[in-house]
N, C-alpha and C positions, 0 to 999 in steps of 0.2 A: 781092309776094314778101315772105316772112317773113325778117326779119333778127334774129340774136341778137347782142347786144353788151353791154359792161359798163354798169352803172347809172351815170347822170350825175346831177348836182344837179338838173337840169331835170326829171328823171323822178320825183322824190320824190312830188310831189302826185298825178300820175296813177296811179302805182304804189300809193300808199296807198289811192286810191279802188278799185283792183282788189282789193286785199286786204280792205278793210272791207266790200265788197259780199258777201263770204262769211260775214259774222258777223251775229248778231242785234244789234239796237239796243243801244248802250252798250258793245259789245265792241270791242276793237281789237287791233292787232298792229303793233309798230314795224317800219318798213322798215329792214332792215339797211343798214349803210354798206359800200360797196365799198372795202375796205382790203386790197389784195392784198399789201402789205408785211407786214401782220399776219396774213395767212392767210384772209381772207374775200373771196370772189369772188362778186359779185352780177351776175346776167345778166338782161337784159330782152329779151323778144321784142317786136318792133314790125313793123308793116306800114304803109307810107305815112306814117311819122313818128308813128304812134299806138301807144303801149305797149299790148300785149295780154296780157302775162304776165310773171312774175318768178320767179326761183328763186335760192337762195344755197347756197354751199358754204363752210363754215368748217372749218379744219383744226386738229387738236389732236394732241399727242404723248402724252397720258396719258388714261386712262379717267376720272380725277377731273375733268379739265378738260372732257371730253366731257359728263359727268354734269351739270356746272354749266350747260352750254349747252342741255341738253334741256328741252323745254317740257311734255311730257305724261307721260312715263314717268320714274319716280324712280330707276331703277337701270339701269346699262349691263351688269350681270352676264352676260347671255346673249351679249354681244358678244365675239367672239374677240380674243385678244391681237394687237396690231399695233404697228408703229413709228409710223404716222401714221394717224389716223382722219379721215374726211371726213364732216362732219355736213351732211346735206341738209336745208334748211329754207326757210321763206318761199316755198314753191311755190304760186303762185296764177295762174289764168288768168281773164281777164274772163268773167263768166258767159255773155255772148252768144257767146263763142268756144269754149266747152267742146265737146270732141269733134272739134276740127279738127287734133289732133296737136301743139298748141303745148306742152303739158306734156311730151310725149315729146321734142320737140326741145330744150327747156330742160334736161331731165334728161340727155340725151345730151351736151349741151354742158358741163354741170358735171362729168359723168364725164370727159370729155376733158381739162378743166382739171385735175382731180384726178390724172389719170394722167400728166400731163406730168412730165418728169424733175425739174424744179425744184420741183414740189409733192409728188409721189410718195406719194399716198394708197394704203394697203394695203387698208383696209376702209371702205366707205361705210355710213353709219348714218342712218336717218331715224326720228325719233319723230313719228308722224303721227296725225292725227284721221281714223280710218276711220268713215264714216257711210253712210247709205242714199241719199245724193244722187247724181246722175249724175256729179258731179265728185269722187267719193271717191278719195283717193290710193291706196286698196287696189289698184284695177285697174292704175294706172300703175306702181306699184312692182313688183307681181307680173309685169307684162309686161316689166320690165327686170331680171329675174333676182334680185329681192330675196326673201329668205326672212323670213317673219314669225317672230321668235324670242320675242316676248312680246306679249300683248294682254290688256287687261282692260276690262270694261264701264265706260263713263262715261254710260250711259243715264240720263236724268233730269237732265242737267247744266244744263238751261235751265228757267226758269219758263214753264210753258205748253208748247205744241208746240215740238219741236226745229226750229231754223231750216233744218236739212238733211234730216231724216228725216220731219218731221211727227209723227204718232202712228202706231204706237208708235216710240219712239226706239231705234235699234240701235247707237248710237255706241260706239266703242272707242278707247282710247288704245293705239297699237300701236308696237312697235319692230321695224323691218325692217333687214336687213343684206345687203350684197352685197360680194363680194370685188372688188377692183379688177381691171380687165382681164377681167372675166367677160363672157359673152355673145358 
């Protein structure tokens, strides 16, 4: 049975392995810290004690703070005004478990966290790497009522074949938005 729970210190190494499995050699991505008092909620999907996926929600009250947190898109201008923004990031599933619904379960859980009265997100925002691989976040976000409000090509971002698309590379940096309590 799949369980979704907060990230613990013991999860850091296996979760880092899940994340780095999605990158070319030499690329990395820091595992966010679960700091709910500061507005960051990191959730891990596990089965039989083995972490299989991770996703984070960080909350911000201004577009300027949201822009500082974004990784791929430089401007939050297409994002509607809100009182509290929920930035969806660090969403990765172990490659051997792609297609099992783990990403959907994680996204549903971080939405539920963001919609709690004590968190109260108005708009969820994901700046994501859309690519040609079977684990592209494009499908996941669209299936969960996100609207892509900005996308630009980042094809050619890697020396040699793209680690996700191969040749030709179709990668895009995309900004996707969903109203809270949608769906």
